[in-house]
C-alpha positions, 0 to 999 in steps of 0.5 A: 542488476541485469538479472533483475531487468531480465526477470521484470522483462519476463514478467511483463512479456508473460502478462502481455501474452496472457492478456492476448490469449485470454479466454474472454473478450478484451473489453471484459479483461480490461474491465477486470484489470481496471477493477482489480487495480482500483481495488488495490489502490483503494486498499493501499490508500486505506492502509496509508490512512490507517498508518497515518492515524496510528502515527498521530495517536502514537505522537499524541500518546508520547506527548501526553506521557512526556508531559506527565513525566515532567509534571511528576518530576516537579511534584513532591 
């Protein structure tokens, strides 16, 4: 656990140091970071919506399949 904390601290310090010595102006760097964060959030939300849709379709398919099996069980 201590190693993980030190690793995360190192990543954070490296990120801050990289931003501070970046070759571009702070305004441009912040805009790029914000744009990347927005893109990441949009992609994550899109994947979440797609997974919810897949789950809904799978549940619907399973209900249909179960109903068909029950119906065939009672027909001769």
